[in-house]
N, CA, C and O atoms as CSV, one atom per row, in Angstrom:
chain,resi,resn,atom,element,x,y,z
A,1,MET,N,N,69.831,88.665,66.455
A,1,MET,CA,C,70.244,87.814,67.534
A,1,MET,C,C,71.673,88.171,67.938
A,1,MET,O,O,72.580,88.187,67.105
A,2,LYS,N,N,71.860,88.455,69.225
A,2,LYS,CA,C,73.176,88.832,69.712
A,2,LYS,C,C,73.978,87.582,70.068
A,2,LYS,O,O,73.459,86.614,70.625
A,3,LEU,N,N,75.244,87.642,69.729
A,3,LEU,CA,C,76.142,86.570,70.144
A,3,LEU,C,C,76.665,86.901,71.536
A,3,LEU,O,O,76.988,88.050,71.836
A,4,ARG,N,N,76.742,85.888,72.370
A,4,ARG,CA,C,77.205,86.108,73.734
A,4,ARG,C,C,78.720,86.134,73.766
A,4,ARG,O,O,79.386,85.283,73.175
A,5,ASN,N,N,79.246,87.114,74.458
A,5,ASN,CA,C,80.680,87.245,74.619
A,5,ASN,C,C,81.118,86.386,75.797
A,5,ASN,O,O,80.532,86.466,76.876
A,6,SER,N,N,82.139,85.571,75.597
A,6,SER,CA,C,82.559,84.662,76.669
A,6,SER,C,C,83.178,85.416,77.835
A,6,SER,O,O,83.194,84.898,78.951
A,7,GLN,N,N,83.690,86.627,77.613
A,7,GLN,CA,C,84.267,87.396,78.706
A,7,GLN,C,C,83.185,87.952,79.623
A,7,GLN,O,O,83.434,88.143,80.813
A,8,ASN,N,N,82.014,88.213,79.109
A,8,ASN,CA,C,80.940,88.783,79.918
A,8,ASN,C,C,80.130,87.728,80.648
A,8,ASN,O,O,79.335,88.052,81.530
A,9,ASP,N,N,80.326,86.481,80.291
A,9,ASP,CA,C,79.586,85.417,80.969
A,9,ASP,C,C,80.176,85.218,82.354
A,9,ASP,O,O,81.364,84.926,82.491
A,10,SER,N,N,79.363,85.374,83.366
A,10,SER,CA,C,79.836,85.109,84.725
A,10,SER,C,C,79.360,83.736,85.143
A,10,SER,O,O,78.271,83.296,84.773
A,11,LYS,N,N,80.179,83.080,85.906
A,11,LYS,CA,C,79.851,81.732,86.347
A,11,LYS,C,C,79.328,81.784,87.763
A,11,LYS,O,O,79.921,81.198,88.669
A,12,GLY,N,N,78.243,82.467,87.959
A,12,GLY,CA,C,77.652,82.568,89.286
A,12,GLY,C,C,78.339,83.620,90.125
A,12,GLY,O,O,78.919,84.574,89.606
A,13,PHE,N,N,78.265,83.433,91.421
A,13,PHE,CA,C,78.838,84.404,92.355
A,13,PHE,C,C,80.357,84.364,92.343
A,13,PHE,O,O,80.998,85.406,92.479
A,14,PHE,N,N,80.944,83.189,92.183
A,14,PHE,CA,C,82.387,83.028,92.265
A,14,PHE,C,C,83.012,83.204,90.894
A,14,PHE,O,O,83.154,82.239,90.142
A,15,ASN,N,N,83.380,84.419,90.572
A,15,ASN,CA,C,84.087,84.729,89.342
A,15,ASN,C,C,85.440,85.292,89.738
A,15,ASN,O,O,85.516,86.456,90.132
A,16,PRO,N,N,86.524,84.503,89.649
A,16,PRO,CA,C,87.819,84.987,90.128
A,16,PRO,C,C,88.367,86.161,89.338
A,16,PRO,O,O,89.332,86.789,89.774
A,17,ASN,N,N,87.783,86.479,88.188
A,17,ASN,CA,C,88.236,87.630,87.422
A,17,ASN,C,C,87.633,88.933,87.931
A,17,ASN,O,O,88.067,90.013,87.531
A,18,SER,N,N,86.642,88.844,88.804
A,18,SER,CA,C,86.062,90.027,89.407
A,18,SER,C,C,87.071,90.640,90.371
A,18,SER,O,O,87.768,89.917,91.083
A,19,LYS,N,N,87.152,91.951,90.398
A,19,LYS,CA,C,88.148,92.618,91.248
A,19,LYS,C,C,87.861,92.407,92.726
A,19,LYS,O,O,88.788,92.210,93.512
A,20,ILE,N,N,86.610,92.445,93.112
A,20,ILE,CA,C,86.267,92.277,94.526
A,20,ILE,C,C,86.592,90.853,94.978
A,20,ILE,O,O,87.165,90.654,96.050
A,21,ILE,N,N,86.229,89.873,94.167
A,21,ILE,CA,C,86.495,88.485,94.517
A,21,ILE,C,C,87.998,88.222,94.538
A,21,ILE,O,O,88.486,87.509,95.414
A,22,SER,N,N,88.737,88.789,93.585
A,22,SER,CA,C,90.181,88.562,93.571
A,22,SER,C,C,90.861,89.190,94.783
A,22,SER,O,O,91.796,88.608,95.333
A,23,VAL,N,N,90.411,90.360,95.206
A,23,VAL,CA,C,90.972,90.985,96.413
A,23,VAL,C,C,90.648,90.146,97.640
A,23,VAL,O,O,91.508,89.948,98.498
A,24,LEU,N,N,89.421,89.651,97.733
A,24,LEU,CA,C,89.049,88.796,98.863
A,24,LEU,C,C,89.840,87.493,98.869
A,24,LEU,O,O,90.205,87.001,99.937
A,25,LEU,N,N,90.108,86.935,97.709
A,25,LEU,CA,C,90.903,85.714,97.633
A,25,LEU,C,C,92.351,85.960,98.060
A,25,LEU,O,O,92.948,85.123,98.737
A,26,VAL,N,N,92.913,87.096,97.671
A,26,VAL,CA,C,94.289,87.416,98.070
A,26,VAL,C,C,94.363,87.658,99.572
A,26,VAL,O,O,95.308,87.207,100.219
A,27,LEU,N,N,93.392,88.355,100.135
A,27,LEU,CA,C,93.383,88.579,101.586
A,27,LEU,C,C,93.189,87.268,102.348
A,27,LEU,O,O,93.818,87.054,103.384
A,28,THR,N,N,92.333,86.400,101.846
A,28,THR,CA,C,92.132,85.098,102.474
A,28,THR,C,C,93.400,84.268,102.403
A,28,THR,O,O,93.763,83.596,103.368
A,29,MET,N,N,94.073,84.314,101.264
A,29,MET,CA,C,95.325,83.586,101.108
A,29,MET,C,C,96.371,84.086,102.090
A,29,MET,O,O,97.060,83.282,102.718
A,30,ALA,N,N,96.500,85.383,102.230
A,30,ALA,CA,C,97.476,85.949,103.171
A,30,ALA,C,C,97.127,85.575,104.607
A,30,ALA,O,O,98.018,85.264,105.397
A,31,PHE,N,N,95.849,85.601,104.950
A,31,PHE,CA,C,95.437,85.218,106.299
A,31,PHE,C,C,95.757,83.753,106.568
A,31,PHE,O,O,96.264,83.412,107.637
A,32,LEU,N,N,95.463,82.890,105.604
A,32,LEU,CA,C,95.706,81.459,105.798
A,32,LEU,C,C,97.193,81.144,105.919
A,32,LEU,O,O,97.579,80.288,106.714
A,33,ILE,N,N,98.026,81.822,105.144
A,33,ILE,CA,C,99.455,81.531,105.177
A,33,ILE,C,C,100.111,82.095,106.438
A,33,ILE,O,O,100.914,81.412,107.074
A,34,PHE,N,N,99.780,83.326,106.802
A,34,PHE,CA,C,100.495,83.971,107.901
A,34,PHE,C,C,99.792,83.833,109.249
A,34,PHE,O,O,100.449,83.540,110.249
A,35,ALA,N,N,98.506,84.030,109.303
A,35,ALA,CA,C,97.804,83.999,110.587
A,35,ALA,C,C,97.306,82.608,110.947
A,35,ALA,O,O,97.097,82.320,112.126
A,36,GLY,N,N,97.114,81.753,109.980
A,36,GLY,CA,C,96.623,80.412,110.259
A,36,GLY,C,C,97.518,79.615,111.192
A,36,GLY,O,O,97.057,79.129,112.224
A,37,PRO,N,N,98.800,79.473,110.843
A,37,PRO,CA,C,99.671,78.675,111.713
A,37,PRO,C,C,100.020,79.360,113.034
A,37,PRO,O,O,100.392,78.681,113.991
A,38,THR,N,N,99.911,80.673,113.108
A,38,THR,CA,C,100.334,81.364,114.332
A,38,THR,C,C,99.155,81.687,115.235
A,38,THR,O,O,99.015,81.102,116.310
A,39,TYR,N,N,98.320,82.601,114.813
A,39,TYR,CA,C,97.268,83.101,115.687
A,39,TYR,C,C,96.141,82.092,115.908
A,39,TYR,O,O,95.624,81.967,117.018
A,40,VAL,N,N,95.767,81.381,114.858
A,40,VAL,CA,C,94.692,80.399,115.013
A,40,VAL,C,C,95.155,79.263,115.925
A,40,VAL,O,O,94.395,78.792,116.772
A,41,SER,N,N,96.403,78.825,115.749
A,41,SER,CA,C,96.935,77.783,116.633
A,41,SER,C,C,96.994,78.261,118.076
A,41,SER,O,O,96.676,77.508,118.997
A,42,PHE,N,N,97.401,79.512,118.273
A,42,PHE,CA,C,97.453,80.073,119.624
A,42,PHE,C,C,96.065,80.134,120.252
A,42,PHE,O,O,95.884,79.759,121.411
A,43,LEU,N,N,95.086,80.607,119.484
A,43,LEU,CA,C,93.725,80.697,120.011
A,43,LEU,C,C,93.164,79.320,120.348
A,43,LEU,O,O,92.503,79.150,121.373
A,44,LEU,N,N,93.423,78.349,119.498
A,44,LEU,CA,C,92.932,76.999,119.781
A,44,LEU,C,C,93.610,76.409,121.011
A,44,LEU,O,O,92.975,75.707,121.797
A,45,SER,N,N,94.894,76.693,121.177
A,45,SER,CA,C,95.641,76.128,122.295
A,45,SER,C,C,95.319,76.802,123.620
A,45,SER,O,O,95.029,76.127,124.607
A,46,LYS,N,N,95.367,78.112,123.645
A,46,LYS,CA,C,95.234,78.844,124.912
A,46,LYS,C,C,93.784,79.131,125.294
A,46,LYS,O,O,93.422,78.998,126.463
A,47,ILE,N,N,92.969,79.513,124.354
A,47,ILE,CA,C,91.594,79.912,124.666
A,47,ILE,C,C,90.689,78.685,124.792
A,47,ILE,O,O,89.930,78.573,125.755
A,48,LEU,N,N,90.764,77.769,123.830
A,48,LEU,CA,C,89.876,76.606,123.831
A,48,LEU,C,C,90.487,75.391,124.526
A,48,LEU,O,O,89.836,74.355,124.653
A,49,ASN,N,N,91.740,75.515,124.978
A,49,ASN,CA,C,92.448,74.454,125.704
A,49,ASN,C,C,92.476,73.128,124.950
A,49,ASN,O,O,92.261,72.067,125.535
A,50,LEU,N,N,92.741,73.199,123.654
A,50,LEU,CA,C,92.880,71.987,122.859
A,50,LEU,C,C,94.308,71.476,122.952
A,50,LEU,O,O,95.215,72.206,123.352
A,51,ASP,N,N,94.498,70.226,122.583
A,51,ASP,CA,C,95.800,69.591,122.638
A,51,ASP,C,C,96.770,70.285,121.677
A,51,ASP,O,O,96.375,70.777,120.620
A,52,TYR,N,N,98.050,70.313,122.069
A,52,TYR,CA,C,99.085,70.988,121.281
A,52,TYR,C,C,99.228,70.368,119.899
A,52,TYR,O,O,99.329,71.091,118.908
A,53,ILE,N,N,99.237,69.057,119.817
A,53,ILE,CA,C,99.409,68.367,118.527
A,53,ILE,C,C,98.243,68.694,117.594
A,53,ILE,O,O,98.447,68.921,116.402
A,54,LEU,N,N,97.025,68.718,118.133
A,54,LEU,CA,C,95.853,69.040,117.324
A,54,LEU,C,C,95.937,70.464,116.772
A,54,LEU,O,O,95.603,70.704,115.612
A,55,THR,N,N,96.381,71.402,117.601
A,55,THR,CA,C,96.494,72.788,117.139
A,55,THR,C,C,97.568,72.926,116.065
A,55,THR,O,O,97.417,73.721,115.138
A,56,MET,N,N,98.655,72.157,116.182
A,56,MET,CA,C,99.702,72.203,115.161
A,56,MET,C,C,99.220,71.593,113.850
A,56,MET,O,O,99.585,72.073,112.777
A,57,VAL,N,N,98.414,70.553,113.921
A,57,VAL,CA,C,97.863,69.936,112.704
A,57,VAL,C,C,96.890,70.898,112.024
A,57,VAL,O,O,96.884,71.024,110.800
A,58,VAL,N,N,96.073,71.571,112.826
A,58,VAL,CA,C,95.150,72.566,112.261
A,58,VAL,C,C,95.928,73.720,111.637
A,58,VAL,O,O,95.584,74.176,110.546
A,59,GLY,N,N,96.962,74.195,112.309
A,59,GLY,CA,C,97.785,75.275,111.766
A,59,GLY,C,C,98.471,74.880,110.479
A,59,GLY,O,O,98.522,75.666,109.533
A,60,LEU,N,N,99.003,73.663,110.434
A,60,LEU,CA,C,99.660,73.181,109.218
A,60,LEU,C,C,98.661,73.027,108.076
A,60,LEU,O,O,98.974,73.344,106.928
A,61,SER,N,N,97.468,72.546,108.384
A,61,SER,CA,C,96.463,72.390,107.327
A,61,SER,C,C,95.998,73.745,106.801
A,61,SER,O,O,95.741,73.878,105.605
A,62,LEU,N,N,95.884,74.754,107.668
A,62,LEU,CA,C,95.536,76.098,107.195
A,62,LEU,C,C,96.645,76.674,106.325
A,62,LEU,O,O,96.374,77.338,105.324
A,63,PHE,N,N,97.897,76.421,106.707
A,63,PHE,CA,C,99.027,76.877,105.902
A,63,PHE,C,C,99.009,76.230,104.524
A,63,PHE,O,O,99.186,76.912,103.515
A,64,LEU,N,N,98.796,74.921,104.475
A,64,LEU,CA,C,98.755,74.218,103.195
A,64,LEU,C,C,97.572,74.666,102.338
A,64,LEU,O,O,97.681,74.744,101.115
A,65,LEU,N,N,96.447,74.959,102.980
A,65,LEU,CA,C,95.295,75.490,102.252
A,65,LEU,C,C,95.624,76.861,101.650
A,65,LEU,O,O,95.215,77.162,100.528
A,66,GLY,N,N,96.353,77.677,102.383
A,66,GLY,CA,C,96.789,78.972,101.854
A,66,GLY,C,C,97.746,78.829,100.691
A,66,GLY,O,O,97.673,79.595,99.731
A,67,ILE,N,N,98.652,77.848,100.764
A,67,ILE,CA,C,99.578,77.605,99.653
A,67,ILE,C,C,98.816,77.124,98.425
A,67,ILE,O,O,99.127,77.536,97.307
A,68,LEU,N,N,97.821,76.257,98.617
A,68,LEU,CA,C,96.998,75.809,97.489
A,68,LEU,C,C,96.214,76.971,96.867
A,68,LEU,O,O,96.060,77.043,95.648
A,69,LEU,N,N,95.727,77.869,97.708
A,69,LEU,CA,C,95.026,79.042,97.192
A,69,LEU,C,C,95.993,79.954,96.445
A,69,LEU,O,O,95.619,80.539,95.428
A,70,LEU,N,N,97.222,80.085,96.925
A,70,LEU,CA,C,98.247,80.857,96.227
A,70,LEU,C,C,98.529,80.248,94.859
A,70,LEU,O,O,98.652,80.971,93.871
A,71,TYR,N,N,98.632,78.920,94.796
A,71,TYR,CA,C,98.845,78.239,93.526
A,71,TYR,C,C,97.687,78.507,92.560
A,71,TYR,O,O,97.906,78.753,91.374
A,72,PHE,N,N,96.458,78.457,93.075
A,72,PHE,CA,C,95.279,78.739,92.250
A,72,PHE,C,C,95.312,80.167,91.710
A,72,PHE,O,O,95.001,80.403,90.542
A,73,LEU,N,N,95.691,81.117,92.566
A,73,LEU,CA,C,95.705,82.517,92.145
A,73,LEU,C,C,96.804,82.782,91.114
A,73,LEU,O,O,96.596,83.548,90.174
A,74,VAL,N,N,97.956,82.164,91.281
A,74,VAL,CA,C,99.038,82.348,90.312
A,74,VAL,C,C,98.696,81.670,88.999
A,74,VAL,O,O,98.965,82.214,87.928
A,75,ARG,N,N,98.103,80.479,89.075
A,75,ARG,CA,C,97.768,79.739,87.856
A,75,ARG,C,C,96.698,80.468,87.035
A,75,ARG,O,O,96.736,80.425,85.806
A,76,ASN,N,N,95.758,81.129,87.689
A,76,ASN,CA,C,94.717,81.887,86.979
A,76,ASN,C,C,95.129,83.321,86.698
A,76,ASN,O,O,94.311,84.128,86.257
A,77,LYS,N,N,96.395,83.645,86.950
A,77,LYS,CA,C,96.993,84.947,86.658
A,77,LYS,C,C,96.292,86.087,87.391
A,77,LYS,O,O,96.219,87.205,86.881
A,78,ILE,N,N,95.779,85.806,88.581
A,78,ILE,CA,C,95.239,86.863,89.415
A,78,ILE,C,C,96.397,87.550,90.138
A,78,ILE,O,O,96.399,88.767,90.318
A,79,ILE,N,N,97.383,86.745,90.549
A,79,ILE,CA,C,98.631,87.267,91.075
A,79,ILE,C,C,99.688,87.007,90.020
A,79,ILE,O,O,99.876,85.873,89.579
A,80,SER,N,N,100.377,88.069,89.619
A,80,SER,CA,C,101.430,87.912,88.629
A,80,SER,C,C,102.629,88.748,89.058
A,80,SER,O,O,102.637,89.333,90.141
A,81,LYS,N,N,103.618,88.796,88.214
A,81,LYS,CA,C,104.828,89.547,88.516
A,81,LYS,C,C,104.462,90.928,88.866
A,81,LYS,O,O,105.337,91.743,89.158
């Protein structure tokens, strides 16, 4: 009977220790922090003609989501020194 190694156990599709998933998480984090408040707000304001305050709230929420993702990545040591 083989003992299962805890490092080889994957927790479904979302395994942050996987290199592909970690790269996608870092790219998503960068997009949310930098492009979320700028380009997404611009597209919502100019293209979809949404209210300015609504676009700023959406941009701020995307920025905060990116910061939370950054915190998650640093805490799980995916991003380190």
